[in-house]
BADO-359443 format. One record per atom (N, C-alpha, C, O): x, y, z. Coordinates in steps of 0.1 Angstrom, whole numbers, plus 5000, padded with zeros to 4 digits. Layout:
N
XYZ
...
//
This chain:
434
626941011376
626340931362
625040971353
624841001341
624440961367
622741011361
622741161359
622641201348
622941261370
623241391365
623741411349
623141491342
624741331344
625641401329
624741321325
624541371313
624041231326
623141181312
621741271309
621341301298
621141331321
620441431324
620341601316
619441681311
621941601317
622741701309
622241671298
621141711294
623241581291
623141541277
621941541270
621841601259
620641471279
619341481272
619141621268
619141671257
619141711285
618341831277
619541911271
619342031273
620441911266
621341941255
621141911239
621141991230
620841801240
620241741230
618841811224
618641851212
617941791235
616641871230
616842051228
616142111220
617842111235
617742211232
618542211218
618142281208
619642141216
620142151202
619242111189
619242141178
618542041196
617441981185
616242111183
616242141171
615642181188
614742281190
615342371187
614642431179
617142471189
617342551182
617642511164
617542591154
618042401163
617942371146
616842391144
616642511141
615742321146
614542281137
613842451134
613742481122
613642511142
613742651143
614042771138
613342861136
615442741136
616042831128
615942771113
616142851105
615842661110
614942631098
613942671094
613842751084
613442651098
612042651097
611042781104
609842791109
612242881101
611643011108
610343071102
610343071090
609343121107
608143191104
607943271110
608743291119
606543371109
606543481112
605043461120
604043421114
605043481131
603843481144
603243611141
603843711140
601643611139
600743681140
599643671147
598943571147
599243801153
598043751163
597343891169
597843981175
596343881167
595344021174
594844051185
594243961190
594844131192
594144231200
593344311197
593744411191
592144281200
591144361196
591544421184
592144341177
591544541179
591444591168
592944601160
593044621148
593844591167
595444591167
596144461160
595344361160
596944441156
597644321152
598844341151
599444441147
599344201158
600844201161
601344121154
600744031149
602944121150
603644041146
604943981153
605344051162
605643861147
607243861155
607743731149
607043631147
608943761146
609843621139
609443541149
608943581159
609643381145
609843281153
611443261162
611743181171
612343341156
613643331159
613443411174
614143381184
612343511174
612143591192
611943481202
612243481214
611043371192
610343261203
611543161205
611743101216
612343151194
613643101201
614343111212
614443041222
615043251206
615843311217
615143291232
615743251242
613943321234
613443341249
613443181254
613743151266
613143081243
613142941246
614542891251
614542801260
615942951243
617042931247
617242961260
617542881268
617043091264
617343181276
616643051287
617243011297
615643021284
614842911299
615442821299
615642761309
615942771288
616942641288
618042671298
618142601308
618642781295
620042831301
619742851316
620242801326
618742931315
618142921331
617842811338
618142791349
617142731332
616742601338
618242491342
618242391349
619242541333
620742411336
621142481348
621742431357
620842631347
622042701355
621242671371
622042651380
619642671377
619142661385
619842511389
620542511399
619642411382
619542251383
621342221386
621642121394
622042281382
623342311383
623842351401
624742301408
623042471402
623342501418
622942381429
623542341439
621742331425
620942241435
621642141435
621942121447
622042061429
622941951427
624241981436
624641911446
624642091430
626142111440
625442121456
625942051464
624542191458
624242231470
623942131477
623942141489
623442031470
622441901479
624041831481
624341791493
624841821469
626341721472
626741791488
627241721497
626541911488
627541981497
626741941510
627241891520
625541961506
624541951525
624641761531
624541721542
625141691518
625141551520
626241481524
626041371529
627641551521
629141551523
629041651538
630141691542
628041691544
628341751555
627741671560
628541601568
626341631561
625541551569
626741421573
627041391585
627041361565
627841251563
629141221568
629841121569
629141391570
630841371579
630341401593
631041351601
629441471599
628641491612
628341351616
628941301625
627541291609
627341151612
627941041616
627740961625
628941051606
630840941609
631141011623
631340931633
631341161626
631841191635
631241181648
631841181659
630041161646
628741111658
629240921661
629640861671
628940861651
629340731654
631040711661
631140671672
631940741654
633040741661
633040801673
634040751678
632440871682
632040931694
631340831704
631640801715
630240781694
629540701699
629740571703
629240541714
630640471694
631440381693
632640391704
633040291709
633240511708
634440541716
633540491732
633940411740
632340591732
631840541744
631140451752
630740441764
630940361736
630340261737
631640161744
631340101754
632840141737
633940081745
634140121759
634140041767
634440241761
634540291772
633540231783
634040171792
632440231783
631240151787
631640021792
631740011804
632039911780
632439771782
633539801789
633239771800
634739841788
635539851797
635439891818
636039851828
634339981816
633840021827
633239861836
633239821847
632839841828
632139691832
632639591837
632139541847
633939551827
635139451831
635939511842
636939451846
635639651846
636239671854
635439701868
635939761877
634339661867
633239661876
632639811879
631839831888
633139901872
632440081872
631340071872
631040101861
630340041878
629140061875
628340151868
627440141859
628940281879
628340431878
629240481865
628740581860
630240441862
631040461846
630440441837
630340531829
629840311836
629040251827
628140271824
627640221814
627340361832
625940381829
626040561823
625240611816
627440631830
627740741820
628040751808
627840831800
628540651807
628940671792
628140641783
627940701773
627240491790
626140461779
624740541778
623840551771
625040581787
623740761785
624540881774
623940951766
625940871775
626640981763
626640901751
626440961741
626840781752
626640681737
625340691731
625140671719
624440741739
622940711731
622740811722
622140811711
623440931731
623141091725
623541061707
622841111699
624641001704
625441011695
625240901689
625740871678
624140801696
624040691684
622440651687
621940541691
621640761685
620340751692
619540621683
618640561689
619940571670
619040571663
619540361663
618940271659
621140371672
621240221669
620840171685
621440201695
620040111685
619040071694
619839921696
620339931707
620139841694
620739741693
621939761705
621939701716
622739831700
624039851713
623439901725
623839841734
622839961726
621840041739
620939901747
620739881759
620639851737
620139741749
620939651753
620739571763
622039661743
623239531749
624039601763
624439541773
624139691761
624539821773
623639781785
623839701795
622939821783
621939811795
621739691803
621739691815
621339541791
621439451796
622539401805
622239341815
623939441800
624839401806
625039481823
625539431833
624439621820
624439701834
623739641839
624239581849
622339611836
621439551848
621939411854
621739381866
622439311846
623239181851
623839251862
623339231873
625239341859
626039381870
625439431882
626039421893
624439491881
623739561890
622739451900
622239461912
622539321889
621339231897
620139281899
619339251908
620139401886
618439421887
617539351876
617339401865
617139251881
616839151871
615339161867
614939091859
614739231872
613539291869
613539361858
612739321849
614539491855
614639531844
615639481836
616039551827
616139371837
616739311826
616239231822
616739161813
614939201829
613939061822
613239191808
613239141796
612639311810
612239421805
613139441792
612739451781
614439441797
615439461783
615339351772
615339381760
615339201778
615439101769
614339121764
614539101752
613039151767
611839141762
612239241745
612139231733
612539341754
612939451741
613639391730
613339411719
614839301734
615439271723
615339151717
616239121708
614139061720
613538981710
612739011697
612438941687
612339191704
611739281686
612439311679
612039351668
613639311681
614839391673
615839261666
616639181671
615539281655
616239131647
617839121648
618339021644
618439231654
619839221658
620139131668
620939031667
619039171679
619439151691
618538991697
618438921707
617938981684
616638881691
617138761695
616238711703
618438671693
618738571701
619838611710
620038521718
620438701713
620738731728
619038741735
618838651743
618138821733
617038831741
616438721743
616138691755
616138631732
615538491736
616538431747
616038421758
618238381744
619038331754
619138391772
619738341782
618238511773
618638561782
617038541789
616938521801
616138551781
615038501788
614838401791
614038371799
615638301784
615538131785
616238131801
615638081810
617638191801
618238171817
617738241825
618438241835
616638341825
616538381839
614838311840
614038371846
614538161832
613438121835
614038001846
613637941857
615538001835
615737821842
616437901862
616337851873
616938001856
617538091873
615838031881
615537931888
615038111876
613638061882
612837941883
611837921890
613337871878
613137721879
611437711871
610537631873
611237821862
610137821854
610337751839
610437821829
610537551840
611137511829
610037521818
610537511807
608537541819
607937551807
608137661799
608037641787
608337831804
608837911799
610037921797
610438001788
611037851804
612137861792
612637751783
613737751776
611637671783
611837601772
611037661762
611337611751
609937761760
609237821748
610637911742
610937901730
611237981752
612438051747
613238031741
613738101732
613737861748
614837821742
614637771729
615337801719
613437701729
613237651712
613137771704
613337751692
612837891706
612737981698
614038051691
614038121681
615038011700
616338051704
617337941695
618437971689
616737831695
617337731684
616437741674
616937661666
615437781668
614837791653
615837901648
616337911637
616037991658
617038131649
618238091647
618838151638
618937971656
620637931653
620437811662
620437821674
620437711655
620337591660
622037561668
622337491678
622937641657
624137641663
625237671677
626337641681
623937771681
624637851692
624837741707
624037671713
626437761711
626937651714
626037621727
625737721734
625737471731
625237411741
623637411741
622837361749
623337481730
621637521733
620837381729
619837391735
620937301724
620437141726
620537061735
619636981737
621737051744
621937031755
620937071768
620237001775
621237201768
620437271775
618637251771
617837241780
618437241760
617137221762
616437081762
615237061765
617436981759
616836821764
617136821778
616736711784
617736911787
617836891799
616236941806
615536881815
616037091799
615137141800
613337011801
612537001810
613236951788
612336861782
612336711796
611336651798
613736691802
614036601807
612836651824
612436581833
612736791823
611836841838
610536871836
609636851844
610336931822
609036891820
608136781814
606836781814
608936681810
608536551806
607436571793
606436511792
608036661785
607736651771
608336591760
608936651751
608236471761
608936321753
608636361737
609436351728
607436411734
607236431718
608336551713
609036551703
608436631721
608936801720
610436691717
611036691706
610936621725
612436591722
612536491711
613636481704
611336431709
611136391689
611536461681
612436451672
610736571683
610936661673
612436741674
613236741664
612636821686
613836891686
615036781681
615736791671
615136661689
616636571684
616536561668
617536521662
615436591660
615636501645
616136631638
617036631629
615436761643
615936921637
617736891642
618636901633
618036851657
619536871653
620036761648
621136791644
619836651646
620636551635
620736631627
621836661624
619336701617
619536731606
620336861602
620736901591
620336901612
621437031615
622636981615
623537061611
623136881619
624536881621
625536841634
626636801637
623936901644
624436951656
624836791670
625436801680
624136681663
624536561669
625036491657
625036541646
625536361662
625536201655
624536111653
623736141662
624136031646
623535941644
623135861657
622035831661
624335851662
624035781677
623535811686
622835741693
623835961690
623136091702
622036061697
621435981704
621436091684
620436111682
619236011684
618036031687
620035871680
619235741682
618835731694
617635711695
619935741708
619635741723
618735811729
618035761738
618635931725
617736021731
615936031722
615136081728
615635991710
614835941707
614135811717
613235811724
615235711714
614835591719
614235611737
613235551741
614935691742
614235781751
612735811757
612035801767
612935871743
611435931742
610335861740
609235871745
611035751729
609835621732
609535521743
608535451745
610635541750
610735471760
609935501771
609435421778
609935631771
609035731781
607835721777
607135631783
607335781769
605935761762
605235591765
604135561770
606335501761
605635361762
605135341778
604235271782
606135451787
605935391801
604135461807
603435411816
603935571798
602735651805
601135551800
600035551804
602235471786
600735401779
600635251786
599735171785
601835231793
601635081798
600335021801
600034911796
599535091810
598435031812
596935111807
595835051805
597135251805
595835271795
595935171776
595035101771
597335191771
597035141757
598235061757
599135121751
598634921762
599234841765
599934801749
601034821746
598634741738
599534761727
600634861718
601634841712
599834991721
600335101715
601935111725
603035111718
601935111738
603035111743
604334961741
605534961744
603634871736
604534751735
604934781722
606134751721
604534831709
605134891696
606435021701
607535021697
605935111712
607035181712
608235191715
609135261711
608435071728
609135021734
610134951728
611334971731
609434851716
609934771709
611434871701
612634851701
610435011693
610935081685
612335151695
613435191690
612235161709
613035231716
614235111713
615335121708
613735021716
615334881720
615834911706
616734991707
615534881695
615434911684
616634971679
617434921671
616535141687
617335221684
618235231693
619135301690
618235181704
619035171719
619234971722
618534891728
620334961714
620434821712
620534731722
621534721728
619434671725
619234591743
619634661752
620734641756
619134751756
619534831766
618534811779
617434871780
618934701787
618434631798
617434751801
616334701799
617134861804
615934931812
615134921803
614134871808
615034931789
613834931785
613734821780
612734811773
614334701781
614334531780
613034521792
611834481789
613334541803
612634561819
611234621811
610334531811
610834721807
609834831804
608734721795
607534701795
609734651787
608934611776
608634461784
607434431782
609434371794
608834281796
607734291806
606734221803
607534381817
606534491827
605334481815
604334431819
605434521804
604534561792
603434411787
602334401784
604634321787
603834141779
603334131790
602134121788
603634131806
603034111815
601934151817
601034081822
601734271815
600434321815
599234291803
598034321803
599834231796
599234181779
598434041783
597633991775
598533981797
598933841799
599533741789
599133631788
600333791784
600933701771
602233561777
603233521771
601833531789
602733471796
604233331789
605333291793
603333311774
604633241768
605333341758
606533321756
604833441752
605533571748
606633611758
607833621755
605933631770
607133681780
608033561783
608733581792
608133481779
609133381786
610033341773
611233331774
609433341761
610033391749
611333511748
612433491743
610733621753
611133721751
612533731760
613633761755
612333711771
613233691780
614433611780
615433651785
614033481773
615133371771
616033451756
617233441753
614833521747
615733591734
616833671736
617933671731
616133771749
617033911753
618533831758
619733851755
618033751767
619333671777
620633601767
621833591770
619733531752
620733481745
621533601738
622833611739
620833671733
621633791725
622733891729
623533961723
622433861747
623034011750
623533981769
623434071777
623833881771
623933841785
625333941793
626533931790
624734031803
625434121809
625234121823
624434041829
626034241831
625534231848
624334321843
623334291850
624134401836
623234491838
621534431835
620534451842
621534361823
620634301822
620134181834
619034171840
621034101835
621234021845
620134051856
619133991859
620934171863
620334271877
618634291871
617634261878
618334341856
617234371852
616034241853
614934231858
616734171847
616233991848
615133961861
614033941864
616833981869
616533891882
615533971894
615033921904
615534121890
614534191897
613034151891
611934131896
613234141880
611134111873
611234001877
610133961879
612133891880
611533741884
611033741893
610033681894
611833821906
611233791919
610433911917
611533961921
609634001915
608734091914
607734031911
606734041918
607833931900
606433881894
606733721895
606533641886
607133691908
607033521910
607233411900
606633301899
608233471892
609033401882
610433361884
611433361877
610333321897
611833271903
611733121908
612133071919
611233051899
611432921903
612232891892
612232951882
613132781896
614332701892
614132681877
615132691870
612932661872
612732601861
612532721849
612732701837
612132811854
612432931846
613633001845
613833061834
614433011854
615733061854
617032961844
618033001838
616732851844
617332731838
617132731824
618032711817
615632781818
615032751806
615732951797
615932991785
615833001807
616233121804
617733131798
618133171788
618533081808
619933051807
620532911795
621732911791
619532821792
620032741783
621032741777
621932671778
620632851768
621432861756
622932891757
623732851748
623232981771
624533001772
624832951785
625633041788
624732871795
625032811805
626132821813
626132801825
627532861805
628932831805
628833021805
629933061808
628233091802
628633261801
628633271818
627733221826
629733341820
629833391839
628633451841
628233411852
627733561832
626633641841
625433511839
624433541846
625433411834
624433281833
624733181847
623933111853
626333211850
626333141859
625533201873
624733151881
626133321871
625633391887
624033441884
623733511894
623433431879
621933391876
621733301878
620533311882
622233181879
621533051883
621833041899
621132981908
622933121899
624033071916
622733181922
621933141930
622733271917
621333381929
620133291933
620033251944
618933231918
618333121919
618433041927
617433021934
619732971929
619832831936
619532851950
619132771958
619933001954
620233001963
619333071971
619633101983
617833101965
616933161971
616033041969
615033031976
616232941959
615332841961
615932701969
615232601972
617532721974
618132651985
618332541976
618032441982
618832521966
619332401958
620532431959
620832521951
621532381970
622832361970
623632331961
624632401959
623432231956
624032181948
624232231934
625232211926
623232291931
623132391920
623832501922
624132581913
624032511932
624732661939
626632651941
627532731941
626632521942
627932511943
628232441929
629232381929
627632441919
627832361904
628332531901
629332521894
628032611903
627732711890
628632811899
629332881893
628732821911
629932921921
631432811916
632232901913
631732751914
632932671906
633632781897
632832831889
634732831896
635032911882
634733031889
635333121883
634033081897
633933221895
634533281910
634233391915
635333191917
635933181929
637333231924
637533181913
638433321927
639633331923
640233401932
639633421942
641333451932
642433511940
641433661948
641233701959
641033711935
640533831942
639033841938
638933921929
637633771944
636233741937
635833901940
636333971948
634933921934
634334081934
633334111942
633034001946
632634181948
632034151961
630934091959
630734001967
629734111949
628834011943
629033871949
628233831957
630033791946
630333661945
630433631961
629533571967
631633701968
631533681983
630433731992
630533732005
629433791984
627833771993
627333661991
627133572000
627233661978
627133481970
626833371983
625833321988
628733361987
629133241994
628833282006
628433202013
629033392010
628233432024
627033342023
627133222024
625933392020
624333322021
624833182018
624133102025
625733102009
625832982009
626132912019
625532812024
627332952023
627732882036
626632912048
626432832057
626033012047
625033042059
623932862057
623732742062
623432952046
622232862041
622532692043
621932602050
623432692035
624232512030
624532462046
623732382050
625532502054
626232462062
625532512077
625532442087
624732642074
624632702088
625832742092
625832762105
626932772087
628232802094
628532972089
628933032079
628033012104
627933172100
629433222106
629533332102
630433192114
631933212110
632433232094
632933332090
632133122086
632533112075
631733222067
632333302060
630433232068
629833342063
630033482068
629933582060
630233502082
630933632084
632333672077
632833782079
632733592071
633933572069
634133622058
635033702056
633133562049
633033612034
632333762035
632633862029
631333752043
630833932043
631734042045
631534162042
633233972054
634034102060
634834082044
635134192039
635233982036
635633992026
635034072016
635734122008
634034102015
632934182007
633434292009
633834351999
633434352022
634034522024
635334532013
635234622005
636034472013
637534492010
637734451989
638634471982
636434401987
636634371973
635934451965
635234551968
636134391951
635634521940
634334541941
633534451944
634134661938
632734731943
631934661931
632634661921
630534591929
629834581918
629234681908
628734781912
629234671898
628934801886
627334851892
626434771896
627134981893
625935001893
625835151885
626835201880
624735201885
624335281878
625135441881
624935471892
625735521876
626835641882
626335771873
626435751861
625835871876
625536011872
626936041867
627936041875
626936071853
629036091847
629036261848
629836321841
627936331857
628036461860
628336531874
628636651876
628136441881
628036451896
628836321899
629236331911
629236211895
629636081904
628536041911
628935951919
627336061912
626236011923
626035891922
625835871909
625935791926
625135661922
623835641927
623435701937
623035521919
621735511921
621535351916
622435301909
620435291920
620435181920
619435111907
619435001902
618535271903
618435211891
618135321880
618035441883
618135271868
618135361856
617035431856
615935381860
617435581850
616035691852
616535791842
617735831841
615235851830
616035941822
616636021823
617536071816
616336061836
617136211842
617336111852
616736011854
618536181859
619336131868
619036161883
618736281883
618936101898
618936221906
619336291909
619136341920
620236341901
621136471906
620436591891
620936711888
619536541884
618736621878
619036631863
618436711856
620136541857
620636541841
619936451835
619236371841
619936461825
619436401812
620236251811
621236261818
620136171808
620836031803
622236091804
622936111794
622636101816
623836101825
624435971830
625735951831
623435851832
623635741838
624835621833
624635561822
625635591838
626435501831
626735381841
627435391851
626135271836
626135131846
627935091844
628535081833
628535081857
629935101860
630735111870
630235191877
631535081874
631935081890
631835211896
631935321890
631835201906
631735361910
633235431915
634035371921
633335531911
634735581913
634935601926
636135611930
633935621936
634335641950
633635571959
632735511955
633935561970
633035451977
632335541989
632935641993
631335501994
630335602000
629735502010
629835382007
628935532023
628635462030
626735402023
626035312028
626335502011
625535442006
625535351998
624535291994
627235321992
627235241984
627535061991
627434941987
628035132004
628834992010
627134912016
627034792017
626235012019
624934962025
623934902016
622834862020
//
């Protein structure tokens, strides 16, 4: 189209000049020394036409030769691409068959035909070094990959995985975060990053990363709230003694996001104790228990009261005053009645808790009650024996490894972030029985 327009313009100029010169013919006169020469303007027109015809002829030859050359080079390039991709396929098949020598040979041939295609070369190099377990060379290939727009995400992923393998969590997070910025929808990138954060304790990054994940619709609101609440919880623990007021604000944010989660409540109580506000502390314990009496919260309040000399019966009765008939309230009163040797209160609260198949905790309470009230070791031992075959008490169980632990932590003893659930363990172990 462009060449046709150029030809039309040139033709128009030629016709215009010819028409003009023929219509306005004149005699051209000039002198050289003493001699005078003259000729008609039509001669000038003739040479002008000859020049334009010659110019158009040369131009036509140029365009045709250029077109043929381009066609030739494109054809050659197309053939090279076909051969290059063919060798790439050959190399990938060789890798799948664990034929590393064949893969290397095909890779070298591919590079001859696809010299400018750095992406495929890097991809094959990475796969070959991975199969050969040449991790130092693989690291260098991944570093080259991040310089190339087409392979950057593969490079960052490879570097992250390599550093995770070497337990260098700091650099693993740096590369993982860059990968997340490139493409937050990569499978399992968010869970991998929060597990790394659990290792590095970089809780502020957990908040930022979780907000990004929620905004990109990678996680739902519930998961977002839980993970951010854990970040607030961990930061409040760090500031518990240095900045107790700030810690108090943070733990309340955590509790609001993760509704009445017992481990967060325990930290809140510890912070209030540190602030030496005993009246507020007692009110807070009572409020939490009134809103959500459950076995996990009972365990938290029981441990807290024992550790901080708040185990007198007056305090415990005050806590349970709004829901004394709840099973968990009865268990809490029963436990502290036994601790304080108030056998009548213990008997009063154990009634209704013993059925045909009492749980392990009730069996243990009964063993302590029989021994403490009546000094009846035979009945006490019978209850302990019954406890061994009773339904297990709830405990924190890692959902990944099924390992148990008595206290909740944001990263389980097995090393997984937010993997603990308050439940009956699926398998018995000597650790649980003990």
